[in-house]
Legacy VTK file of the C-alpha trace (Angstrom):
# vtk DataFile Version 3.0
C-alpha trace
ASCII
DATASET POLYDATA
POINTS 503 float
50.826 42.581 158.024
51.238 39.161 156.555
51.589 40.745 153.151
54.396 42.941 154.412
56.209 40.066 156.094
56.135 38.109 152.890
57.821 40.913 151.056
60.588 41.576 153.547
63.701 39.532 153.912
66.147 39.494 156.790
66.660 43.193 157.441
70.346 42.730 158.163
71.116 41.813 154.559
72.472 44.647 152.377
70.103 43.717 149.594
67.358 45.653 151.345
67.932 48.867 149.350
65.369 51.577 149.197
67.747 54.454 148.519
66.298 55.088 145.059
62.714 54.825 146.274
60.413 57.388 147.714
57.037 56.816 149.265
54.549 59.060 150.927
54.161 59.261 154.675
50.566 58.357 154.516
51.243 55.432 152.174
53.721 53.952 154.650
51.234 54.258 157.465
48.595 52.526 155.395
50.993 49.673 154.699
51.664 49.171 158.455
48.079 49.585 159.558
47.266 47.156 162.364
50.669 47.188 164.036
50.526 47.471 167.844
52.896 47.433 170.721
54.220 49.599 173.471
57.918 49.086 172.932
58.237 51.432 169.886
61.040 53.443 168.378
61.076 57.075 167.372
60.458 56.235 163.750
57.529 58.046 162.258
56.634 55.066 160.108
56.618 52.359 162.808
54.601 54.138 165.421
52.460 51.514 167.207
54.764 48.589 166.322
56.565 47.228 169.343
59.722 45.252 169.707
60.542 45.149 166.026
63.830 47.013 165.932
64.750 45.760 162.480
61.519 47.147 161.093
62.313 50.375 162.876
65.632 50.607 161.068
63.853 50.028 157.784
61.476 52.803 158.638
64.364 55.135 159.328
65.675 54.412 155.853
62.289 55.148 154.399
62.171 58.413 156.271
64.819 59.943 153.994
62.663 59.155 150.940
59.456 60.836 151.984
59.549 63.277 149.084
57.026 61.688 146.787
53.809 63.208 145.588
52.126 59.893 144.896
48.587 59.217 146.003
47.750 57.553 149.281
46.935 54.217 147.702
50.545 53.648 146.567
51.794 50.440 148.117
55.058 50.343 149.983
55.838 47.050 148.364
56.285 48.862 145.064
59.199 50.795 146.572
61.135 47.878 148.066
63.721 45.836 146.219
65.025 42.422 147.018
67.779 40.338 145.561
65.170 37.596 145.225
62.524 39.509 143.332
63.036 40.983 139.901
63.603 44.696 139.629
60.401 46.714 139.765
59.753 49.497 137.246
60.563 52.678 139.121
59.351 55.059 136.415
56.639 56.456 138.678
59.128 56.988 141.492
60.888 59.819 139.650
59.806 63.363 138.981
60.521 64.013 135.244
62.441 67.174 134.458
61.278 67.353 130.823
58.341 66.187 128.790
58.647 63.357 126.273
59.123 64.196 122.594
55.989 65.262 120.792
55.285 64.358 117.193
55.761 67.353 114.902
52.413 68.286 113.371
52.109 68.329 109.599
52.243 72.074 109.148
54.022 74.624 106.894
57.232 76.132 108.172
59.140 78.977 106.529
62.758 78.063 105.799
64.901 81.186 105.507
67.259 81.278 102.512
70.760 82.382 103.353
71.898 85.455 101.394
74.286 84.792 98.545
77.913 85.525 99.378
79.356 88.780 98.128
81.402 88.176 94.958
85.123 88.079 95.640
86.632 91.343 94.397
90.101 90.892 95.853
92.383 90.897 92.815
94.983 88.687 94.466
92.595 85.803 95.163
91.071 84.899 98.528
91.695 87.638 101.040
93.818 86.214 103.884
93.042 86.893 107.548
94.589 90.101 108.798
96.612 88.241 111.412
98.117 85.862 108.832
98.933 88.236 105.982
101.902 86.962 104.011
104.348 89.578 102.756
105.377 88.272 99.356
107.777 90.392 97.321
108.659 90.154 93.646
112.103 91.770 93.755
115.416 90.409 94.874
117.469 92.023 97.575
119.255 95.180 96.461
120.872 98.028 98.338
118.605 100.913 99.348
118.780 104.004 101.459
117.453 102.855 104.871
115.222 105.930 104.981
113.581 105.096 101.666
113.083 101.340 101.418
110.426 100.362 98.826
108.061 97.491 99.550
107.203 96.015 96.126
104.435 93.553 96.989
103.667 90.807 94.512
100.271 89.584 93.386
100.536 85.963 92.312
96.914 85.624 91.172
96.295 87.336 87.848
93.024 88.013 86.069
92.573 86.439 82.648
90.604 87.703 79.676
87.853 85.220 78.736
87.711 83.935 75.172
84.187 84.643 73.907
82.393 84.936 70.588
81.390 88.497 71.426
82.053 91.183 74.026
79.628 93.820 75.262
81.457 96.885 76.556
80.025 100.062 78.018
82.493 102.875 78.617
82.072 105.728 81.060
83.887 108.932 80.137
83.769 112.391 81.703
86.023 115.438 81.814
86.525 118.570 83.899
88.618 121.734 83.593
89.671 123.011 87.021
86.668 121.182 88.437
84.130 122.502 85.896
82.447 119.812 83.775
83.209 119.978 80.063
82.213 117.932 77.036
84.593 116.870 74.285
84.245 115.447 70.794
87.422 113.367 70.927
90.533 112.949 73.050
93.861 111.138 72.944
96.777 110.470 75.295
100.211 109.096 74.368
103.452 108.149 76.120
106.607 106.208 75.265
109.881 105.184 76.848
111.750 107.942 75.030
109.928 110.701 76.936
109.013 111.287 80.521
105.396 112.527 80.540
102.011 111.925 78.964
100.897 114.121 76.076
97.185 114.709 75.608
94.725 116.531 73.394
90.996 117.245 73.534
88.665 118.669 70.900
85.960 120.805 72.512
83.237 123.273 71.590
83.668 127.068 71.912
81.521 127.043 75.057
83.741 124.499 76.798
86.882 126.167 75.465
85.811 129.324 77.293
86.004 127.398 80.586
89.616 126.465 79.851
90.464 129.988 78.608
94.216 129.516 78.037
94.727 133.070 76.697
93.829 134.637 80.038
96.191 132.482 82.108
99.821 133.190 82.915
102.554 130.638 82.348
102.593 128.141 85.185
98.904 128.749 85.977
97.407 126.686 83.182
94.106 124.917 83.669
94.250 121.274 84.645
92.069 119.052 82.494
90.987 115.796 84.086
89.595 113.011 81.912
88.214 109.861 83.517
87.977 106.777 81.307
86.257 103.973 83.199
88.630 103.288 86.117
91.597 105.200 84.636
92.179 108.935 84.972
94.390 111.295 82.982
95.352 114.794 84.080
97.126 117.246 81.779
97.823 120.970 81.882
96.318 122.979 79.006
99.432 124.434 77.369
98.536 125.066 73.711
95.518 125.044 71.439
94.441 125.254 67.823
91.087 126.195 66.319
89.183 124.534 63.518
86.616 126.575 61.534
84.150 125.249 59.013
80.944 126.572 57.592
78.643 126.912 60.576
80.998 124.951 62.846
83.910 125.820 65.097
85.921 123.741 67.523
89.156 123.959 69.492
91.817 121.328 70.071
93.593 121.811 73.391
96.950 120.084 73.893
99.121 119.647 76.935
101.277 117.362 79.023
101.052 115.741 82.416
101.873 117.816 85.490
105.408 116.420 85.557
106.193 118.623 82.539
106.800 121.429 85.046
110.125 119.721 85.856
111.444 120.415 82.364
113.172 123.369 80.766
109.881 125.132 79.930
109.067 125.716 83.605
111.825 124.691 86.041
115.020 126.641 86.813
118.446 125.082 86.424
120.405 123.887 89.409
123.988 124.196 90.547
126.472 122.470 92.827
128.270 119.155 93.205
127.630 116.330 95.647
130.524 116.432 98.103
129.655 113.158 99.839
128.933 109.657 98.531
125.274 109.293 97.642
123.000 106.737 95.994
121.279 107.503 92.704
117.832 107.100 94.254
118.751 109.613 96.955
119.685 112.152 94.295
116.276 111.703 92.649
114.503 112.128 95.980
116.378 115.319 96.831
115.843 116.825 93.384
112.088 116.182 93.560
111.579 117.332 97.152
110.995 121.080 96.444
108.991 120.514 93.242
105.814 118.942 94.619
106.329 115.867 92.424
106.813 112.583 94.257
108.918 109.505 93.576
106.356 106.729 93.207
108.763 103.880 92.523
112.353 102.957 91.747
112.305 99.630 89.894
115.702 99.796 88.197
119.219 99.329 89.577
120.408 101.622 92.372
124.084 102.330 92.929
126.526 104.382 95.001
128.061 107.511 93.480
131.341 108.676 95.082
131.906 112.207 96.337
132.806 115.009 93.912
131.675 113.015 90.889
128.182 114.223 89.954
127.193 117.887 89.511
123.804 119.601 89.118
125.151 122.683 87.385
123.038 123.940 84.440
120.622 121.018 84.742
116.885 121.194 85.297
115.320 118.669 87.697
114.105 116.567 84.780
117.530 116.665 83.108
119.065 115.215 86.277
116.392 112.536 86.559
116.674 111.501 82.921
120.450 111.311 83.213
120.122 108.916 86.142
117.587 106.759 84.314
119.468 106.589 81.028
122.767 105.769 82.745
121.220 102.566 84.105
119.446 101.661 80.868
116.080 102.803 82.190
113.400 105.401 81.547
111.010 107.646 83.478
107.269 107.046 83.510
104.867 109.742 84.697
101.726 108.769 86.545
98.589 109.322 84.477
96.877 111.473 87.099
99.152 112.159 90.070
102.239 114.399 90.145
104.520 111.385 90.537
107.324 109.623 88.663
108.516 106.025 88.403
111.968 104.835 87.351
111.811 101.616 85.339
114.312 99.486 83.404
113.862 99.622 79.659
114.226 95.842 79.618
112.771 94.058 82.642
114.547 90.976 81.314
117.295 90.888 78.702
115.863 90.996 75.179
116.893 87.393 74.461
115.129 86.229 77.638
111.821 88.064 77.176
110.212 85.182 75.270
110.634 82.891 78.306
109.870 85.507 80.973
106.601 85.650 82.900
104.129 87.888 81.081
102.454 90.750 82.931
99.429 90.705 80.602
98.112 88.004 78.265
95.871 89.121 75.399
93.825 86.554 73.433
93.226 87.048 69.720
89.473 87.383 70.279
89.785 90.924 71.719
92.340 92.315 69.252
91.128 94.749 66.576
94.299 94.541 64.519
98.095 94.161 64.543
100.707 95.826 62.361
104.483 95.492 62.552
107.769 96.932 61.303
110.911 94.771 61.256
114.336 96.322 61.953
117.622 94.483 61.435
120.970 95.382 62.996
124.087 93.449 63.905
123.720 91.489 67.094
126.392 92.406 69.639
127.569 89.883 72.221
129.723 92.125 74.394
130.280 95.749 75.389
132.743 97.721 77.522
131.323 100.063 80.146
133.575 102.426 82.123
133.497 105.818 83.885
134.858 109.121 82.614
136.969 109.608 85.775
139.222 107.602 88.072
136.705 107.158 90.927
134.504 104.597 89.247
134.638 101.043 87.987
134.703 99.456 84.563
133.208 96.228 83.257
133.083 93.956 80.253
129.427 92.957 79.898
128.728 90.054 77.545
126.197 87.324 76.836
126.885 83.985 78.483
127.959 81.288 76.071
129.229 83.732 73.458
132.753 84.707 72.427
131.889 88.360 73.262
132.228 89.290 69.598
131.123 91.370 67.837
131.090 94.185 70.368
128.796 97.171 70.615
130.215 100.673 70.921
131.692 101.258 74.367
129.702 103.234 76.946
131.267 105.893 79.149
129.684 108.240 81.685
130.456 109.963 84.970
127.723 107.915 86.672
129.344 104.547 85.885
130.761 104.063 89.365
129.494 100.717 90.677
128.743 97.220 89.435
124.889 97.402 89.454
124.789 100.312 87.014
127.499 98.785 84.805
125.546 95.559 84.405
122.223 97.339 83.819
123.700 99.660 81.204
125.460 96.796 79.417
122.370 94.571 79.264
120.249 97.432 77.913
122.814 98.204 75.211
123.123 94.563 74.106
119.322 94.159 74.114
118.981 97.016 71.631
121.035 95.142 69.010
119.954 92.301 66.731
116.663 91.760 64.917
113.648 93.531 66.406
110.092 94.024 65.251
107.916 96.890 66.436
104.386 95.539 66.731
101.376 97.848 67.179
98.399 96.079 68.728
94.987 97.754 68.675
92.487 96.610 71.282
89.849 97.968 73.685
90.125 98.822 77.364
87.761 96.944 79.658
87.892 96.154 83.366
84.947 93.809 82.905
86.941 91.494 80.640
90.337 92.058 82.296
91.754 94.086 79.405
93.872 96.669 81.235
95.368 99.867 79.938
98.983 99.169 79.033
101.873 100.430 81.143
105.311 101.176 79.766
107.914 98.489 80.411
105.427 95.636 80.873
105.861 92.279 79.158
102.790 91.458 77.083
101.949 88.091 75.568
99.895 88.266 72.386
97.962 85.229 71.161
97.536 84.881 67.406
96.251 81.976 65.306
99.842 81.306 64.265
101.061 81.154 67.866
101.930 83.233 70.900
104.713 85.794 71.202
105.952 88.195 73.868
107.494 91.636 73.882
108.085 94.765 75.961
105.655 97.700 75.872
107.539 100.786 74.633
104.607 103.043 73.720
100.920 103.540 74.552
98.291 105.613 72.769
94.712 105.885 74.050
91.959 107.334 71.850
88.406 108.293 72.815
85.783 109.013 70.190
82.074 109.718 70.481
80.097 107.556 68.070
76.286 107.506 68.136
76.395 109.428 71.428
78.460 106.657 73.018
82.176 106.805 73.874
84.468 104.309 72.152
87.852 103.719 73.811
90.741 102.170 71.893
94.360 101.715 72.877
97.254 101.165 70.493
100.111 99.406 72.255
103.607 99.495 70.730
105.542 96.347 71.622
109.237 95.699 70.986
109.537 92.072 69.930
112.994 90.477 69.830
113.431 88.050 66.909
117.142 87.237 67.090
118.754 84.282 68.834
LINES 1 504
503 0 1 2 3 4 5 6 7 8 9 10 11 12 13 14 15 16 17 18 19 20 21 22 23 24 25 26 27 28 29 30 31 32 33 34 35 36 37 38 39 40 41 42 43 44 45 46 47 48 49 50 51 52 53 54 55 56 57 58 59 60 61 62 63 64 65 66 67 68 69 70 71 72 73 74 75 76 77 78 79 80 81 82 83 84 85 86 87 88 89 90 91 92 93 94 95 96 97 98 99 100 101 102 103 104 105 106 107 108 109 110 111 112 113 114 115 116 117 118 119 120 121 122 123 124 125 126 127 128 129 130 131 132 133 134 135 136 137 138 139 140 141 142 143 144 145 146 147 148 149 150 151 152 153 154 155 156 157 158 159 160 161 162 163 164 165 166 167 168 169 170 171 172 173 174 175 176 177 178 179 180 181 182 183 184 185 186 187 188 189 190 191 192 193 194 195 196 197 198 199 200 201 202 203 204 205 206 207 208 209 210 211 212 213 214 215 216 217 218 219 220 221 222 223 224 225 226 227 228 229 230 231 232 233 234 235 236 237 238 239 240 241 242 243 244 245 246 247 248 249 250 251 252 253 254 255 256 257 258 259 260 261 262 263 264 265 266 267 268 269 270 271 272 273 274 275 276 277 278 279 280 281 282 283 284 285 286 287 288 289 290 291 292 293 294 295 296 297 298 299 300 301 302 303 304 305 306 307 308 309 310 311 312 313 314 315 316 317 318 319 320 321 322 323 324 325 326 327 328 329 330 331 332 333 334 335 336 337 338 339 340 341 342 343 344 345 346 347 348 349 350 351 352 353 354 355 356 357 358 359 360 361 362 363 364 365 366 367 368 369 370 371 372 373 374 375 376 377 378 379 380 381 382 383 384 385 386 387 388 389 390 391 392 393 394 395 396 397 398 399 400 401 402 403 404 405 406 407 408 409 410 411 412 413 414 415 416 417 418 419 420 421 422 423 424 425 426 427 428 429 430 431 432 433 434 435 436 437 438 439 440 441 442 443 444 445 446 447 448 449 450 451 452 453 454 455 456 457 458 459 460 461 462 463 464 465 466 467 468 469 470 471 472 473 474 475 476 477 478 479 480 481 482 483 484 485 486 487 488 489 490 491 492 493 494 495 496 497 498 499 500 501 502
């Protein structure tokens, strides 16, 4: 009891704090062993102690902390704090909720290697999130039929052909005739801005020629020959053939055109009638193509409004109408290589004198070029031209090069379709671009997706790198040749480029 009295201070002072302590019931009883008296309180801890009301209050405070699991020999003095004594370590007064950290044993652990990311195949760079897709267009605002508004998306990241000491190319080529596999010895496909469809030819064996069997087919039911060259596909209809006979050998050369040839005079009937209401040129093309099964895949050239009672379809095939629209605006028609679809393009994406500074669609380094040949043509450079309609419902214009005196002038242009400013400007620029000094360059090179050497498209601006310097021009013709050498296909394209050399 004397030990307890020495540890307790005046019980009325607030420094007697045991709120954070817990002691066992039996431990408290052991600490108060020997207390006696009849005047006791109801406290469980001070039973037998009489007259000590302050001790009773202390016991009541201890009653709320009887949640310990310590052994019976724990002293109460270890659970009391005083402002006189230093703080006592209360570590054993708490029940730990977690074990202390354990030293990691020196053992072998497998560390998984994260899989390598899938190579980025998105041609326009890093694929944006679907909820933040930017709609970037490459064309300026022009008038369109609200029912047929094109969305010409732009790709600002372009693939470049690497400059290497050597290139390893493996071509994959296969062909079918109405779905039946055929083999061929050689094949070629050509197109230019002066026509409207692809022309193709294949040299095959008598066994494969029997699958095509052009003699047994009626006109309009020709076999469709499909040739796949790497990622590009050509489809032509087998229209004509020739045979080649040698001693012990015989082969057939089948020729034909793309499916869009059915719009021409050889297959399509002529139309009739006159448009009685104002209509846009693109609308005329859409209506002419609607019953033919051939689609309009793109209208990249100028579009303009044609007044009522101006344009007639009489005695014109669908292709004659389409070519008239394209030529009036200084453009041309390009057939899709495989699909029954047409595209209207300007012959000059930029004026001839601006092509050298324009952004190139394709850049070709000298390291992938097999050879280049050229033919120079000289004519008088015109600085101005008059363009007007052949009726009184249209408009006329004087189109000329900025900074010039408009002389000399090219021969005036006149047509029933010259009815609005967009077509007048397009026709004038195309006519002026055709004058001056030009050089027709023919570039021979391979086709390879691996090295970003694409197959040329008509109307594109190509930049050619030579040891003497770089130059640019417009693609006006494409010829693709496939030969089988040492049982392996060799694919070569000859690209005709119009290069402007005048001022």
